[in-house]
N, C-alpha and C positions, 0 to 999 in steps of 0.2 A: 765652782761657782758659789758665790755667797747666797745664803738664804734670802728669800724675798721678805721684805718688810711690809707692814700695813701701808706705809707710805707708798711703796711701789704699786700696790694693788689699788689704792685710792687714786693715785695719779692716772692710772689707766681708766678707772671708773669716771673720773672727772673729765678726762678728754672725751670719752664717749658721751657723757652727759652734755657737754658743750655742743657736740654734733646733733644730739637729740633736740636741744633747745633751739638751735638754728633752724632745724626743720619745722618745729612748732611755730616759729616766728613767721612762717609763710602765711599763717592765718591772721590777716591784718586786724580783724576785730578782736583777736585774743592777744595781740602783741604785748600789751601792758601786763596782762595776767601771766603770760609766759616768762617775760623778763623778771617780774617780781618773784615768781615761783622758783625760777632757776637761781636767782640771787640768794633766796632764803635757804634752799637746800645746799647750794654751794658753800654758804657760810657754815652750815651745820657740819657738812663733811670736812671742811677745812679745820674746824675746831677739833673734830675727832682726829684728824691727821696731826694737828699740833700736840694733842694729848697722848696719842698712841702710835703715831707713825713710826717710831723707833722699834716697836715690837715686831717680832717675827710673825709672818702670816703663814698659817698652816697651808700645806698644799691643797687640802680640801676646801678651805675658805677661798683661796686664790682661784681654784677651779670653778667654784660656784659663782663667784663674781665675774669671772671670764665668760661663763655660760650666759649670765645675764647681759653682759656687754654684747655678746654675739647676738642675742635675741633682739636687743634694741637696735643693733646694726642692720637688722633686716627690715626695720620699719621704713616705709616709704610714704605713708599717708600722714600729713601734718596734724590732722585731728587725733590720730592714734598716738602720735608723738607727744601731743599735749597730755593725753591720758597717762602716758608713761613718765611724764616729768615728775609726778609725785610718787609713782609706784617704784621706779628704779632706785631712787635713793633709799627707800625703805627696805628693798631687797638687799642692798649693800649693807645697810646697818644691821639687818637681821643676820646676815651671813657672818658679820664680825661680832655678833653678840653685843652690839651697842644699843643703848636706849634709843627708842624712836622719838 
């Protein structure tokens, strides 16, 4: 099996982030905030993918991001999802050693 790349890890993270944003959109009063925040962080992570996606992802980094994905996958409350919309991308960036 080929080594995992940063692109592979970011693809999983972005898929999970989409689900998180969809849950946060359930709070009607926060819809614009949620969609703007999701778009901004998605753009940031996509730029990182464009710049470093070809690099190998260490197993430790992949495992850390997968644990964060599992954590946000347990979120059921839309308000808590909104809280994590800015936290989760920062966890991903920190795991990758990328600038926040």
